[in-house]
N, C-alpha and C positions, 0 to 999 in steps of 0.2 A: 568758849566754843570759838571766837573769832583768832584767838591767838594759835586754838589748834588749825584751822585753815590758814592762817597765814606759815604756819610752818609748813603744812603740807605743799602751799605754793612755792615757798623755798626752796624744798627738796625738789618739787618738780621742775622749777629752773636751773637746778644745780645739774640734775640727770639730763636735763635737756641741753645744757652746755656741755656736758661729758659726750652726749651723743653725735653733737655738732664736730666736736673735735675728731671725734673716731670716724666720721664720717671724711674728714677731710684728711687724714691719716689714710685711711681705706682708698679712697679716690687718687691719693699720690700714688699708692703701692700698687693699685690696678695700672696706673698710666707708666710705672718704671716695668711691670711685669710684661703690658702689651709693649712695651719699646726694646726690651730683652728678646720677646718671642718674634718680633719681626726681625730683629738682627739674625736670630736662630735660623729662621726661614730663607735668608738671603746666603747663610753659609751653606745650610745644606741644600740649596738649590745649585750649586757651585758640582761640576763635574767631579772634582776632587777637592777634597779640603786641605787649604795651605798651611804650614805650619803657623804663620801668624795668626790665619783664623781660629785655628786650634789651640793656641796660646791665649787668645781672645777669651774663647768660651770655657776652659777646662784649665783650673788653678793647678791642679794635681791629682795623679791617678795612683792610687795604693793598690798593689797586689799582694795578696797572702796567701801562700800555699799551705793548706790544711793538711791534716797527717794522712788524711786518706786519698792525698795529691791533687783533690778539687782546689779550683782557685776561687778566691773571693775579690772581686773586684771594686773598689769605690772609688768614685769620681767627686771631686772636690770641685764645684764649679765656679767660675766667676760671674760677676754681675748681681743683680738681685736675687738670682735664684738660689745662690749660694747663701742667703741671709737667712739663718733660722731663729732670728727674734720673734719672740712672741710679742703680739698685741694683746694689751689687755681689753676686755670688754666690759664696759660700765655694766651695772645690774640693774 
């Protein structure tokens, strides 16, 4: 019984460590997103977006014309908004 409880405690400690790491990653990601959002607010507050500001925000614009002559437009963003990496969530 003691061995079983020791294993449970070890497993809970492992999960706790993983959750603390996930919390650190989440806080860092939130800070990066907040900084980029603040930058976007500053850019959008301008009367006209300068070429330099646009290049800092948008990496690439892809325009595709469909068979029915409609357009699909895709913006590839710079900064952390363009980062589509998934974060693993511990169980």
